C-alpha positions in Angstrom: -22.2 7.9 5.9 -21.5 10.6 3.4 -19.4 8.5 1.0 -20.4 4.9 1.7 -21.1 3.2 -1.6 -19.7 6.2 -3.6 -16.0 5.7 -2.9 -14.1 2.9 -1.1 -13.1 3.7 2.4 -9.6 2.4 3.3 -8.9 2.9 7.0 -5.4 2.7 8.5 -5.7 0.3 11.5 -2.1 -0.7 11.9 0.1 0.1 14.9 2.7 -1.6 17.1 0.4 -3.6 19.4 -1.6 -6.4 17.7 -4.4 -6.1 20.2 -4.8 -2.4 19.3 -4.8 -3.3 15.6 -7.6 -5.7 16.2 -9.6 -3.1 18.2 -9.1 -0.5 15.5 -9.9 -3.0 12.7 -13.1 -3.9 14.6 -14.0 -0.2 14.8 -13.4 0.1 11.1 -15.8 -2.9 10.5 -18.4 -1.3 12.8 -18.2 2.0 11.0 -18.6 0.3 7.6 -15.2 0.8 6.1 -14.4 -1.2 3.0 -10.9 -2.3 3.9 -8.1 -1.9 6.4 -4.5 -0.7 5.6 -2.3 -2.5 8.1 1.3 -1.6 8.5 4.0 -3.9 9.7 4.4 -3.4 13.4 7.1 -0.8 13.9 10.1 -0.7 16.3 9.7 -4.3 17.5 11.1 -5.9 14.4 9.0 -9.2 14.4 10.3 -12.2 12.4 8.7 -13.0 9.1 6.6 -15.8 10.6 5.3 -13.3 13.2 4.4 -10.8 10.5 2.5 -13.5 8.5 0.6 -14.6 11.7 -0.2 -11.0 12.5 -1.6 -10.2 9.1 -3.6 -13.5 8.9 -5.1 -12.9 12.3 -6.3 -9.4 11.2 -7.6 -10.8 7.9 -9.6 -13.5 9.9 -11.7 -10.7 11.3 -13.5 -10.5 7.9 -12.5 -7.1 6.6 -10.4 -7.0 3.4 -6.8 -6.1 4.3 -4.2 -4.2 2.4 -0.7 -5.0 3.7 1.5 -1.9 4.2 5.3 -2.4 3.9 7.3 0.7 4.8 10.6 -0.6 6.3 12.2 2.9 6.2 9.7 3.9 8.9 9.1 0.7 10.7 12.5 -1.1 10.7 10.5 -4.2 9.6 10.5 -5.4 6.0 7.8 -7.8 4.7 9.6 -10.0 2.2 8.1 -11.2 -1.0 7.7 -14.8 0.2 5.7 -13.5 3.3 3.5 -11.4 1.0 2.8 -14.5 -1.0 1.9 -16.5 2.1 -0.5 -13.7 3.2 -2.0 -13.4 -0.3 -3.4 -16.9 0.0 -5.9 -15.6 2.6 -9.2 -14.5 0.9 -9.3 -11.2 2.8 -5.7 -10.1 2.1 -6.3 -8.2 -1.2 -3.1 -6.3 -1.8 0.1 -4.5 -0.8 1.1 -0.9 -0.4 4.8 -1.1 -1.0 6.9 1.9 0.1 10.3 0.3 -0.4 11.0 2.0 -3.7 12.3 -1.4 -5.0 10.8 -1.7 -8.4 12.0 -5.3 -8.8 9.5 -6.3 -6.2 6.6 -5.6 -8.5 7.2 -8.4 -10.9 8.3 -10.8 -8.1 5.2 -10.2 -6.1 3.0 -10.3 -9.1 4.4 -13.6 -10.1 4.0 -15.0 -6.6 0.5 -13.5 -5.9 -1.2 -13.3 -9.2 -3.0 -10.6 -11.2 -5.9 -10.2 -8.8 -3.6 -9.1 -5.9 -3.6 -5.3 -5.8 -0.1 -3.7 -5.9 0.1 -0.1 -4.9 3.2 2.1 -4.7 3.8 4.0 -1.5 6.9 5.8 -2.8 6.0 8.8 -4.8 9.4 9.2 -6.5 9.2 5.7 -8.0 5.5 5.4 -8.7 5.6 5.7 -12.5 8.3 3.0 -12.7 6.3 0.9 -10.3 3.3 1.2 -12.6 5.4 0.6 -15.7 6.4 -2.8 -14.1 2.9 -4.0 -13.4 1.7 -2.0 -10.4 -2.0 -1.1 -10.1 -1.8 2.4 -8.6 -0.5 4.3 -5.6 -1.3 5.8 -2.2 0.5 9.1 -2.5 1.8 11.8 -0.2 2.2 14.2 -3.1 -1.5 13.7 -4.0 -2.4 15.6 -0.8 -1.0 18.7 -2.5 -1.7 18.0 -6.1 -4.4 15.3 -6.4 -5.3 16.2 -10.0 -1.7 15.7 -11.3 -1.3 12.4 -9.5 -4.7 11.3 -10.8 -3.7 12.2 -14.3 -0.3 10.4 -14.0 -2.1 7.2 -12.7 -4.6 7.4 -15.5 -1.8 7.7 -18.1 0.0 4.7 -16.6 -3.2 2.6 -16.6 -3.7 3.5 -20.2 -0.1 2.3 -21.0 1.1 5.9 -21.8 4.2 5.6 -19.6 6.2 8.2 -21.4 3.4 10.8 -21.0 3.2 9.9 -17.4 6.9 10.3 -16.9 6.8 13.7 -18.6 3.9 14.9 -16.3 5.6 13.4 -13.3 8.9 15.3 -14.1 7.1 18.5 -13.0 6.5 16.9 -9.6 9.9 15.4 -8.9 11.1 18.3 -6.8 7.9 18.2 -4.8 8.3 14.5 -4.2 11.8 15.0 -2.9 10.9 18.0 -0.7 8.0 16.2 0.9 10.4 13.7 2.3 13.2 16.0 3.4 11.9 15.5 6.9 9.0 13.4 8.2 5.9 14.1 6.1 
């Protein structure tokens, strides 16, 4: 109620059980969230066809969905072709990619188009992600230094990649330390 209409509310509704994801996504809808961030189900390692079906069923609920691929934490990697299949659904609006694989940006952009939102989920490679056509990031480091991350993203969006790299260099140790153990 405080921020509705002022800032977009992206609610994480992903978990291991698809029924729980649907329940949490419905709660996000009922509370007026603007979109859901849905992670690949962890531990169970579903096949690609299962991941696509899972994401499409959540998108069918009507809330915009941002796919979240973080194979280092889930043991499940959503491949580019599956992202492309999902992107054909009107409610699947983008991807948070935490693989650190910069080559994915151009591949996914080519398969999904310019209107598909590509966000980095890997702080140490975010500037390179942006330099290769990404749209922004969902950052762990921003919890500790939101202004610097904002400034870095602004520089990237302005095409000032060298300036962004220079500012980001001051955060490299912090990026690394935040991932020494679970964050």
